[in-house]
MARBAPA-375765 format. One record per residue (C-alpha): y negated, x negated, z; residue in one letter; residue number from 0. Coordinates in Angstrom, 2 decimals, padded with zeros to 5 digits. Layout:
<pts>
<pt north="Y" east="X" up="Z" res="a" n="NUM"/>
...
</pts>
This chain:
<pts>
<pt north="000.00" east="000.00" up="000.00" res="m" n="0"/>
<pt north="-003.25" east="-001.38" up="-000.98" res="e" n="1"/>
<pt north="-005.52" east="-002.13" up="001.98" res="r" n="2"/>
<pt north="-008.56" east="000.05" up="002.11" res="e" n="3"/>
<pt north="-011.76" east="-001.63" up="001.37" res="r" n="4"/>
<pt north="-014.61" east="-001.36" up="003.93" res="k" n="5"/>
<pt north="-018.11" east="-000.54" up="002.75" res="h" n="6"/>
<pt north="-020.83" east="-002.20" up="004.79" res="i" n="7"/>
<pt north="-024.41" east="-000.92" up="004.53" res="i" n="8"/>
<pt north="-026.93" east="-003.55" up="005.27" res="k" n="9"/>
<pt north="-030.22" east="-002.35" up="006.76" res="i" n="10"/>
<pt north="-033.18" east="-004.37" up="005.72" res="p" n="11"/>
<pt north="-034.73" east="-006.57" up="008.33" res="e" n="12"/>
<pt north="-038.10" east="-005.01" up="007.88" res="s" n="13"/>
<pt north="-036.81" east="-001.52" up="008.79" res="v" n="14"/>
<pt north="-035.06" east="-002.84" up="011.85" res="l" n="15"/>
<pt north="-038.27" east="-004.49" up="012.99" res="q" n="16"/>
<pt north="-040.16" east="-001.25" up="012.63" res="q" n="17"/>
<pt north="-037.60" east="000.59" up="014.76" res="l" n="18"/>
<pt north="-037.80" east="-002.06" up="017.47" res="r" n="19"/>
<pt north="-041.57" east="-001.91" up="017.44" res="d" n="20"/>
<pt north="-041.50" east="001.88" up="017.74" res="s" n="21"/>
<pt north="-039.18" east="001.85" up="020.76" res="e" n="22"/>
<pt north="-041.32" east="-000.74" up="022.50" res="q" n="23"/>
<pt north="-044.46" east="001.35" up="021.89" res="t" n="24"/>
<pt north="-042.88" east="004.49" up="023.35" res="q" n="25"/>
<pt north="-041.63" east="002.56" up="026.38" res="t" n="26"/>
<pt north="-045.06" east="001.15" up="027.11" res="q" n="27"/>
<pt north="-046.94" east="004.53" up="026.72" res="s" n="28"/>
<pt north="-044.58" east="006.74" up="028.82" res="a" n="29"/>
<pt north="-045.78" east="005.65" up="032.29" res="p" n="30"/>
<pt north="-049.39" east="006.31" up="031.32" res="a" n="31"/>
<pt north="-048.62" east="009.84" up="030.16" res="v" n="32"/>
<pt north="-046.66" east="010.57" up="033.32" res="r" n="33"/>
<pt north="-049.42" east="009.25" up="035.50" res="r" n="34"/>
<pt north="-051.93" east="011.47" up="033.69" res="k" n="35"/>
<pt north="-049.69" east="014.53" up="034.07" res="h" n="36"/>
<pt north="-049.18" east="013.86" up="037.78" res="l" n="37"/>
<pt north="-052.94" east="013.61" up="038.38" res="k" n="38"/>
<pt north="-053.68" east="017.08" up="036.95" res="k" n="39"/>
<pt north="-050.92" east="018.70" up="038.97" res="h" n="40"/>
<pt north="-052.10" east="017.06" up="042.19" res="y" n="41"/>
<pt north="-055.65" east="018.24" up="041.55" res="r" n="42"/>
<pt north="-054.50" east="021.86" up="041.06" res="r" n="43"/>
<pt north="-052.48" east="021.84" up="044.26" res="r" n="44"/>
<pt north="-055.41" east="020.39" up="046.18" res="l" n="45"/>
<pt north="-057.70" east="023.14" up="044.94" res="i" n="46"/>
<pt north="-055.18" east="025.84" up="045.89" res="i" n="47"/>
<pt north="-054.65" east="024.38" up="049.37" res="r" n="48"/>
<pt north="-058.39" east="024.15" up="049.96" res="s" n="49"/>
<pt north="-058.90" east="027.74" up="048.86" res="a" n="50"/>
<pt north="-056.09" east="028.97" up="051.12" res="v" n="51"/>
<pt north="-057.43" east="027.12" up="054.16" res="f" n="52"/>
<pt north="-060.90" east="028.55" up="053.48" res="l" n="53"/>
<pt north="-059.89" east="032.16" up="052.77" res="l" n="54"/>
<pt north="-057.53" east="032.63" up="055.71" res="i" n="55"/>
<pt north="-060.27" east="032.23" up="058.38" res="p" n="56"/>
<pt north="-062.59" east="034.44" up="056.37" res="l" n="57"/>
<pt north="-059.91" east="037.13" up="056.12" res="a" n="58"/>
<pt north="-059.24" east="036.93" up="059.85" res="i" n="59"/>
<pt north="-062.95" east="037.20" up="060.67" res="i" n="60"/>
<pt north="-063.35" east="040.13" up="058.27" res="g" n="61"/>
<pt north="-060.36" east="041.92" up="059.79" res="s" n="62"/>
<pt north="-061.76" east="041.51" up="063.30" res="v" n="63"/>
<pt north="-065.18" east="042.83" up="062.26" res="i" n="64"/>
<pt north="-063.59" east="045.80" up="060.46" res="w" n="65"/>
<pt north="-061.38" east="046.58" up="063.44" res="a" n="66"/>
<pt north="-064.39" east="046.50" up="065.78" res="m" n="67"/>
<pt north="-066.66" east="048.65" up="063.60" res="t" n="68"/>
<pt north="-064.28" east="051.07" up="061.85" res="y" n="69"/>
<pt north="-065.15" east="054.74" up="062.68" res="k" n="70"/>
<pt north="-061.86" east="056.01" up="064.05" res="n" n="71"/>
<pt north="-063.21" east="058.94" up="066.11" res="a" n="72"/>
<pt north="-066.07" east="061.42" up="066.50" res="v" n="73"/>
<pt north="-068.15" east="062.35" up="069.52" res="e" n="74"/>
<pt north="-068.54" east="066.11" up="069.90" res="v" n="75"/>
<pt north="-071.85" east="067.44" up="071.19" res="y" n="76"/>
<pt north="-072.81" east="070.98" up="072.22" res="a" n="77"/>
<pt north="-076.56" east="071.48" up="072.48" res="s" n="78"/>
<pt north="-077.01" east="067.69" up="072.66" res="d" n="79"/>
<pt north="-074.54" east="067.44" up="075.55" res="t" n="80"/>
<pt north="-071.53" east="065.16" up="074.98" res="l" n="81"/>
<pt north="-068.34" east="067.18" up="075.44" res="i" n="82"/>
<pt north="-065.71" east="064.64" up="074.42" res="g" n="83"/>
<pt north="-064.40" east="062.25" up="071.78" res="t" n="84"/>
<pt north="-061.51" east="063.10" up="069.47" res="v" n="85"/>
<pt north="-059.63" east="061.24" up="066.77" res="r" n="86"/>
<pt north="-061.19" east="061.30" up="063.31" res="l" n="87"/>
<pt north="-059.82" east="064.08" up="061.14" res="d" n="88"/>
<pt north="-060.95" east="065.07" up="057.66" res="k" n="89"/>
<pt north="-060.51" east="068.75" up="058.53" res="q" n="90"/>
<pt north="-062.62" east="068.46" up="061.70" res="l" n="91"/>
<pt north="-066.10" east="069.98" up="061.41" res="s" n="92"/>
<pt north="-068.63" east="071.84" up="063.58" res="p" n="93"/>
<pt north="-067.51" east="075.07" up="061.88" res="e" n="94"/>
<pt north="-063.82" east="074.49" up="062.58" res="s" n="95"/>
<pt north="-064.52" east="073.68" up="066.24" res="l" n="96"/>
<pt north="-066.67" east="076.80" up="066.55" res="a" n="97"/>
<pt north="-063.86" east="078.90" up="065.07" res="k" n="98"/>
<pt north="-061.28" east="077.40" up="067.44" res="d" n="99"/>
<pt north="-063.60" east="078.02" up="070.39" res="t" n="100"/>
<pt north="-064.22" east="081.63" up="069.37" res="q" n="101"/>
<pt north="-060.48" east="082.27" up="068.91" res="d" n="102"/>
<pt north="-059.78" east="080.84" up="072.39" res="k" n="103"/>
<pt north="-062.52" east="082.94" up="074.01" res="l" n="104"/>
<pt north="-061.28" east="086.11" up="072.29" res="e" n="105"/>
<pt north="-057.72" east="085.42" up="073.45" res="a" n="106"/>
<pt north="-058.89" east="084.81" up="077.03" res="d" n="107"/>
<pt north="-061.12" east="087.91" up="077.15" res="n" n="108"/>
<pt north="-058.91" east="090.22" up="075.08" res="q" n="109"/>
<pt north="-061.85" east="091.40" up="072.99" res="t" n="110"/>
<pt north="-064.14" east="090.34" up="070.18" res="a" n="111"/>
<pt north="-066.58" east="087.58" up="071.08" res="v" n="112"/>
<pt north="-069.93" east="086.56" up="069.64" res="n" n="113"/>
<pt north="-070.83" east="082.90" up="070.22" res="i" n="114"/>
<pt north="-073.99" east="080.89" up="069.60" res="s" n="115"/>
<pt north="-072.63" east="077.41" up="068.89" res="p" n="116"/>
<pt north="-074.81" east="074.33" up="068.49" res="a" n="117"/>
<pt north="-072.02" east="071.85" up="067.80" res="i" n="118"/>
<pt north="-072.64" east="068.46" up="066.17" res="s" n="119"/>
<pt north="-070.40" east="065.45" up="065.44" res="l" n="120"/>
<pt north="-071.15" east="061.71" up="065.57" res="k" n="121"/>
<pt north="-068.67" east="059.18" up="064.07" res="p" n="122"/>
<pt north="-067.89" east="056.33" up="066.48" res="v" n="123"/>
<pt north="-065.34" east="053.59" up="067.14" res="h" n="124"/>
<pt north="-063.54" east="053.87" up="070.48" res="v" n="125"/>
<pt north="-060.36" east="052.72" up="072.08" res="g" n="126"/>
<pt north="-057.36" east="054.95" up="072.43" res="k" n="127"/>
<pt north="-058.00" east="055.51" up="076.12" res="a" n="128"/>
<pt north="-061.38" east="057.10" up="075.40" res="a" n="129"/>
<pt north="-059.97" east="059.84" up="073.15" res="l" n="130"/>
<pt north="-059.80" east="063.46" up="074.32" res="t" n="131"/>
<pt north="-057.03" east="065.86" up="073.37" res="d" n="132"/>
<pt north="-058.35" east="068.48" up="070.94" res="k" n="133"/>
<pt north="-057.03" east="071.42" up="073.00" res="n" n="134"/>
<pt north="-058.74" east="070.01" up="076.09" res="a" n="135"/>
<pt north="-061.94" east="069.62" up="074.07" res="l" n="136"/>
<pt north="-061.83" east="073.29" up="072.99" res="v" n="137"/>
<pt north="-061.35" east="074.31" up="076.62" res="d" n="138"/>
<pt north="-064.47" east="072.35" up="077.54" res="k" n="139"/>
<pt north="-066.42" east="073.97" up="074.71" res="l" n="140"/>
<pt north="-065.38" east="077.41" up="076.00" res="c" n="141"/>
<pt north="-066.98" east="076.50" up="079.32" res="g" n="142"/>
<pt north="-070.35" east="075.40" up="077.96" res="v" n="143"/>
<pt north="-071.04" east="077.42" up="074.78" res="i" n="144"/>
<pt north="-072.95" east="080.68" up="075.45" res="p" n="145"/>
<pt north="-071.03" east="083.74" up="074.34" res="f" n="146"/>
<pt north="-071.11" east="087.53" up="074.53" res="q" n="147"/>
<pt north="-068.17" east="089.91" up="074.64" res="v" n="148"/>
<pt north="-067.86" east="093.21" up="072.83" res="q" n="149"/>
<pt north="-068.48" east="096.16" up="075.16" res="a" n="150"/>
<pt north="-069.69" east="099.77" up="075.11" res="s" n="151"/>
<pt north="-072.97" east="100.96" up="076.54" res="a" n="152"/>
<pt north="-074.93" east="104.13" up="077.23" res="f" n="153"/>
<pt north="-078.04" east="103.51" up="075.12" res="v" n="154"/>
<pt north="-081.35" east="105.36" up="075.48" res="l" n="155"/>
<pt north="-084.31" east="104.47" up="073.25" res="d" n="156"/>
<pt north="-082.52" east="101.29" up="072.20" res="g" n="157"/>
<pt north="-082.07" east="100.15" up="075.79" res="k" n="158"/>
<pt north="-078.62" east="099.89" up="077.44" res="p" n="159"/>
<pt north="-078.48" east="101.92" up="080.65" res="l" n="160"/>
<pt north="-074.94" east="101.00" up="081.70" res="a" n="161"/>
<pt north="-072.49" east="098.61" up="080.04" res="i" n="162"/>
<pt north="-068.76" east="099.24" up="080.25" res="l" n="163"/>
<pt north="-065.74" east="097.21" up="079.21" res="k" n="164"/>
<pt north="-064.90" east="099.36" up="076.19" res="d" n="165"/>
<pt north="-065.32" east="102.81" up="074.65" res="q" n="166"/>
<pt north="-062.41" east="104.24" up="076.63" res="a" n="167"/>
<pt north="-064.18" east="103.46" up="079.90" res="e" n="168"/>
<pt north="-067.53" east="104.69" up="078.57" res="a" n="169"/>
<pt north="-066.13" east="108.06" up="077.52" res="f" n="170"/>
<pt north="-064.30" east="108.38" up="080.86" res="t" n="171"/>
<pt north="-067.62" east="107.87" up="082.65" res="v" n="172"/>
<pt north="-069.29" east="110.48" up="080.42" res="r" n="173"/>
<pt north="-066.52" east="113.04" up="081.02" res="d" n="174"/>
<pt north="-066.71" east="112.51" up="084.79" res="n" n="175"/>
<pt north="-070.46" east="113.13" up="084.74" res="i" n="176"/>
<pt north="-070.00" east="116.28" up="082.63" res="f" n="177"/>
<pt north="-067.29" east="117.53" up="084.98" res="a" n="178"/>
<pt north="-069.82" east="117.73" up="087.83" res="k" n="179"/>
<pt north="-071.58" east="120.58" up="086.03" res="y" n="180"/>
<pt north="-068.74" east="122.43" up="084.29" res="t" n="181"/>
<pt north="-066.71" east="123.82" up="087.15" res="g" n="182"/>
<pt north="-068.46" east="127.18" up="087.50" res="g" n="183"/>
<pt north="-065.60" east="129.29" up="086.16" res="g" n="184"/>
<pt north="-067.17" east="130.13" up="082.81" res="g" n="185"/>
<pt north="-065.95" east="129.12" up="079.39" res="t" n="186"/>
<pt north="-067.83" east="126.01" up="078.35" res="v" n="187"/>
<pt north="-069.25" east="126.29" up="074.86" res="e" n="188"/>
<pt north="-071.05" east="122.96" up="074.84" res="s" n="189"/>
<pt north="-072.01" east="120.17" up="077.17" res="v" n="190"/>
<pt north="-074.36" east="117.31" up="076.40" res="s" n="191"/>
<pt north="-077.00" east="115.04" up="077.83" res="f" n="192"/>
<pt north="-080.54" east="116.37" up="077.70" res="v" n="193"/>
<pt north="-081.78" east="112.90" up="076.79" res="e" n="194"/>
<pt north="-080.99" east="111.43" up="073.37" res="d" n="195"/>
<pt north="-078.39" east="109.06" up="074.78" res="v" n="196"/>
<pt north="-075.57" east="107.55" up="072.73" res="t" n="197"/>
<pt north="-072.48" east="105.48" up="073.43" res="i" n="198"/>
<pt north="-072.51" east="102.37" up="071.24" res="e" n="199"/>
<pt north="-070.49" east="099.18" up="070.85" res="d" n="200"/>
<pt north="-072.63" east="096.15" up="071.63" res="i" n="201"/>
<pt north="-072.22" east="092.47" up="072.46" res="f" n="202"/>
<pt north="-073.31" east="091.66" up="075.99" res="a" n="203"/>
<pt north="-073.04" east="088.99" up="078.65" res="e" n="204"/>
<pt north="-069.77" east="089.31" up="080.51" res="k" n="205"/>
<pt north="-071.63" east="089.47" up="083.83" res="t" n="206"/>
<pt north="-073.55" east="092.57" up="082.63" res="a" n="207"/>
<pt north="-070.39" east="094.72" up="082.46" res="i" n="208"/>
<pt north="-069.99" east="097.04" up="085.44" res="i" n="209"/>
<pt north="-067.18" east="099.20" up="086.78" res="t" n="210"/>
<pt north="-066.83" east="102.89" up="085.96" res="m" n="211"/>
<pt north="-067.73" east="103.92" up="089.53" res="d" n="212"/>
<pt north="-070.91" east="101.85" up="089.44" res="n" n="213"/>
<pt north="-071.79" east="103.27" up="086.03" res="a" n="214"/>
<pt north="-071.42" east="106.86" up="087.28" res="i" n="215"/>
<pt north="-073.58" east="106.02" up="090.27" res="g" n="216"/>
<pt north="-076.28" east="104.42" up="088.11" res="a" n="217"/>
<pt north="-076.41" east="107.23" up="085.56" res="l" n="218"/>
<pt north="-076.51" east="110.02" up="088.14" res="t" n="219"/>
<pt north="-078.92" east="108.32" up="090.56" res="a" n="220"/>
<pt north="-081.76" east="110.72" up="091.31" res="e" n="221"/>
<pt north="-085.32" east="109.73" up="090.45" res="t" n="222"/>
<pt north="-088.59" east="111.45" up="091.32" res="a" n="223"/>
<pt north="-090.34" east="112.73" up="088.19" res="r" n="224"/>
<pt north="-093.52" east="114.64" up="087.45" res="s" n="225"/>
<pt north="-093.96" east="117.06" up="084.58" res="s" n="226"/>
<pt north="-096.01" east="120.06" up="083.53" res="v" n="227"/>
<pt north="-094.57" east="123.58" up="083.22" res="y" n="228"/>
<pt north="-096.21" east="126.19" up="081.02" res="t" n="229"/>
<pt north="-095.94" east="129.74" up="082.34" res="v" n="230"/>
<pt north="-094.13" east="132.17" up="080.03" res="e" n="231"/>
<pt north="-093.85" east="135.94" up="079.88" res="q" n="232"/>
<pt north="-092.11" east="137.31" up="082.98" res="g" n="233"/>
<pt north="-092.35" east="134.11" up="085.06" res="d" n="234"/>
<pt north="-092.88" east="134.32" up="088.79" res="v" n="235"/>
<pt north="-093.35" east="131.44" up="091.21" res="l" n="236"/>
<pt north="-089.94" east="131.78" up="092.84" res="g" n="237"/>
<pt north="-088.18" east="131.79" up="089.48" res="q" n="238"/>
<pt north="-090.11" east="128.74" up="088.29" res="i" n="239"/>
<pt north="-089.21" east="126.87" up="091.51" res="a" n="240"/>
<pt north="-085.49" east="127.63" up="091.12" res="v" n="241"/>
<pt north="-085.53" east="126.72" up="087.44" res="k" n="242"/>
<pt north="-086.96" east="123.28" up="088.25" res="n" n="243"/>
<pt north="-084.82" east="122.65" up="091.33" res="n" n="244"/>
<pt north="-087.76" east="122.93" up="093.71" res="m" n="245"/>
<pt north="-088.42" east="124.93" up="096.79" res="s" n="246"/>
<pt north="-091.22" east="127.52" up="096.61" res="l" n="247"/>
<pt north="-093.19" east="125.66" up="099.26" res="s" n="248"/>
<pt north="-092.96" east="122.39" up="097.31" res="d" n="249"/>
<pt north="-094.14" east="124.14" up="094.14" res="l" n="250"/>
<pt north="-097.13" east="125.63" up="095.97" res="i" n="251"/>
<pt north="-097.93" east="122.26" up="097.60" res="a" n="252"/>
<pt north="-097.91" east="120.55" up="094.18" res="a" n="253"/>
<pt north="-100.45" east="123.05" up="092.81" res="n" n="254"/>
<pt north="-103.54" east="123.42" up="095.05" res="p" n="255"/>
<pt north="-105.17" east="126.81" up="094.75" res="g" n="256"/>
<pt north="-101.84" east="128.59" up="094.19" res="i" n="257"/>
<pt north="-100.40" east="130.84" up="096.89" res="t" n="258"/>
<pt north="-097.25" east="132.89" up="097.14" res="a" n="259"/>
<pt north="-099.23" east="135.98" up="096.18" res="k" n="260"/>
<pt north="-101.03" east="134.42" up="093.22" res="s" n="261"/>
<pt north="-100.74" east="136.17" up="089.89" res="t" n="262"/>
<pt north="-099.66" east="133.90" up="087.06" res="l" n="263"/>
<pt north="-100.98" east="134.12" up="083.53" res="t" n="264"/>
<pt north="-099.13" east="133.26" up="080.33" res="i" n="265"/>
<pt north="-099.96" east="129.71" up="079.24" res="g" n="266"/>
<pt north="-101.00" east="128.62" up="082.72" res="q" n="267"/>
<pt north="-099.81" east="125.09" up="083.52" res="q" n="268"/>
<pt north="-098.18" east="124.13" up="086.79" res="l" n="269"/>
<pt north="-097.47" east="120.68" up="088.14" res="q" n="270"/>
<pt north="-093.74" east="120.16" up="088.67" res="i" n="271"/>
<pt north="-092.44" east="117.40" up="090.95" res="n" n="272"/>
<pt north="-088.68" east="117.13" up="090.76" res="t" n="273"/>
<pt north="-085.92" east="114.78" up="091.74" res="v" n="274"/>
<pt north="-083.52" east="114.53" up="088.82" res="t" n="275"/>
<pt north="-080.73" east="112.17" up="087.81" res="p" n="276"/>
<pt north="-081.31" east="109.40" up="085.30" res="l" n="277"/>
<pt north="-079.37" east="111.45" up="082.76" res="l" n="278"/>
<pt north="-079.52" east="115.24" up="082.92" res="s" n="279"/>
<pt north="-076.66" east="117.38" up="081.66" res="v" n="280"/>
<pt north="-077.14" east="120.63" up="079.77" res="q" n="281"/>
<pt north="-074.28" east="123.10" up="079.64" res="t" n="282"/>
<pt north="-073.89" east="126.33" up="077.74" res="v" n="283"/>
<pt north="-071.22" east="128.61" up="079.15" res="e" n="284"/>
<pt north="-069.91" east="132.07" up="078.43" res="t" n="285"/>
<pt north="-069.72" east="133.88" up="081.76" res="v" n="286"/>
<pt north="-067.90" east="137.18" up="082.18" res="v" n="287"/>
<pt north="-068.58" east="139.15" up="085.35" res="k" n="288"/>
<pt north="-068.07" east="142.67" up="086.62" res="d" n="289"/>
<pt north="-071.17" east="144.45" up="087.82" res="d" n="290"/>
<pt north="-072.14" east="147.81" up="089.25" res="v" n="291"/>
<pt north="-073.56" east="150.49" up="087.02" res="t" n="292"/>
<pt north="-075.96" east="152.39" up="089.28" res="p" n="293"/>
<pt north="-075.42" east="156.14" up="089.41" res="a" n="294"/>
<pt north="-078.26" east="157.92" up="087.59" res="p" n="295"/>
<pt north="-080.35" east="160.48" up="089.47" res="v" n="296"/>
<pt north="-080.81" east="163.89" up="087.97" res="q" n="297"/>
<pt north="-083.25" east="166.46" up="089.35" res="q" n="298"/>
<pt north="-082.93" east="170.22" up="089.00" res="q" n="299"/>
<pt north="-085.93" east="172.45" up="089.64" res="v" n="300"/>
<pt north="-085.15" east="175.70" up="091.50" res="n" n="301"/>
<pt north="-088.13" east="178.11" up="091.84" res="p" n="302"/>
<pt north="-086.46" east="179.73" up="094.76" res="r" n="303"/>
<pt north="-085.69" east="176.52" up="096.57" res="a" n="304"/>
<pt north="-087.82" east="175.80" up="099.55" res="t" n="305"/>
<pt north="-086.68" east="172.19" up="100.18" res="a" n="306"/>
<pt north="-085.20" east="169.19" up="098.42" res="r" n="307"/>
<pt north="-081.44" east="168.91" up="098.67" res="r" n="308"/>
<pt north="-078.55" east="166.96" up="097.09" res="i" n="309"/>
<pt north="-076.28" east="169.09" up="095.02" res="l" n="310"/>
<pt north="-073.95" east="166.26" up="093.94" res="q" n="311"/>
<pt north="-073.53" east="162.85" up="095.45" res="a" n="312"/>
<pt north="-073.76" east="160.03" up="092.93" res="g" n="313"/>
<pt north="-071.04" east="157.43" up="092.46" res="v" n="314"/>
<pt north="-071.79" east="154.01" up="090.93" res="d" n="315"/>
<pt north="-069.80" east="152.99" up="087.90" res="g" n="316"/>
<pt north="-068.46" east="149.58" up="086.87" res="k" n="317"/>
<pt north="-069.23" east="147.48" up="083.85" res="q" n="318"/>
<pt north="-068.11" east="144.09" up="082.48" res="r" n="319"/>
<pt north="-070.97" east="141.91" up="081.30" res="i" n="320"/>
<pt north="-070.62" east="138.84" up="079.07" res="t" n="321"/>
<pt north="-073.54" east="136.42" up="079.27" res="e" n="322"/>
<pt north="-074.37" east="133.13" up="077.60" res="r" n="323"/>
<pt north="-075.80" east="130.98" up="080.36" res="v" n="324"/>
<pt north="-077.73" east="127.77" up="079.74" res="t" n="325"/>
<pt north="-077.99" east="125.39" up="082.69" res="m" n="326"/>
<pt north="-079.43" east="121.94" up="083.29" res="i" n="327"/>
<pt north="-077.79" east="119.97" up="086.09" res="n" n="328"/>
<pt north="-076.17" east="123.20" up="087.27" res="g" n="329"/>
<pt north="-079.45" east="125.16" up="087.48" res="i" n="330"/>
<pt north="-079.71" east="128.27" up="085.32" res="v" n="331"/>
<pt north="-082.40" east="127.98" up="082.68" res="q" n="332"/>
<pt north="-081.56" east="131.05" up="080.64" res="d" n="333"/>
<pt north="-079.01" east="133.90" up="080.72" res="a" n="334"/>
<pt north="-078.64" east="136.20" up="077.73" res="a" n="335"/>
<pt north="-076.34" east="139.26" up="077.73" res="v" n="336"/>
<pt north="-074.13" east="139.19" up="074.64" res="v" n="337"/>
<pt north="-071.82" east="142.11" up="075.46" res="n" n="338"/>
<pt north="-071.38" east="144.96" up="077.95" res="t" n="339"/>
<pt north="-068.24" east="147.05" up="078.42" res="v" n="340"/>
<pt north="-068.10" east="150.10" up="080.73" res="s" n="341"/>
<pt north="-065.10" east="150.08" up="083.04" res="l" n="342"/>
<pt north="-065.94" east="153.22" up="085.05" res="e" n="343"/>
<pt north="-068.65" east="155.65" up="084.12" res="d" n="344"/>
<pt north="-071.03" east="156.46" up="086.98" res="p" n="345"/>
<pt north="-071.25" east="159.98" up="088.41" res="i" n="346"/>
<pt north="-074.87" east="161.08" up="088.51" res="p" n="347"/>
<pt north="-076.54" east="162.14" up="091.67" res="e" n="348"/>
<pt north="-077.95" east="165.73" up="091.29" res="i" n="349"/>
<pt north="-080.90" east="166.68" up="093.44" res="i" n="350"/>
<pt north="-082.36" east="170.12" up="093.70" res="e" n="351"/>
<pt north="-086.09" east="170.25" up="094.17" res="i" n="352"/>
<pt north="-088.41" east="173.22" up="094.67" res="p" n="353"/>
<pt north="-090.88" east="174.20" up="092.04" res="q" n="354"/>
<pt north="-094.38" east="173.17" up="092.89" res="n" n="355"/>
</pts>
């Protein structure tokens, strides 16, 4: 077998020299490049470290200042008086606190309440120990905010005369006053106050509400009053005195120049001094009563008679009278007959008389 022949490629000396020169150049320039690269990296790290060491103290100082000045609560004032301090809440406002206070007062008093709040809030920073529980704060507000409760009152000319807890008590007081003048046995057609008094719902101070007994006493308390009475057809002094709840002597004493035998004229004015309750009650009743029908007297003339004599004894009859009686404070002011029914006819008395 023929031995293989080797082919040898000979590189020129000039090319080899260039390769050697190139390797030497790269070897000499590498340390310089590395040193330059290391210098930039070190500079960047130095800047970062410096920034970190500078920013950390600033962040700590800023955090401390924020923690010391951050508004984490509000002071609650009522009419410039500090009530308490509560935790900051976006839903907290003077209106919401007023509503919570009103709801609490209405629950405590079992009635509607009218309040006059003057609540204001001031943001502050406080420690946890200085905070007040919201429920405790509302309780404090209930104790300092002025309020009025709903009540019922007897009102005359826009002025409350007696203030009761509610309408039920007010109407009970009214009915008890009316009952004093409606027990006469007649059928009551109407009963009312003489004065233009009304029962109205109002808001009043809680301390102004009185008991039913005290209200009855106040409204029926007697007061001395003076007035003028104008004489009408058929009036006599005694009747005028009774009508105005006076004695005849008191009526005469109040009108100098008048005596028990004086004749009155229509339109004449008399001074009336009476003692009447704060509120007078007028009643109109239908009264049915049995009365006597007097026996009529009949006379018969007898020419032959020489003396007067009774031929037939008279017997009174009976009749049932229905009257409409108007009274003020139990004193009759007017009585009008509306119906009369005969129960027993009277038997006339017959008298014989001589002819003159």
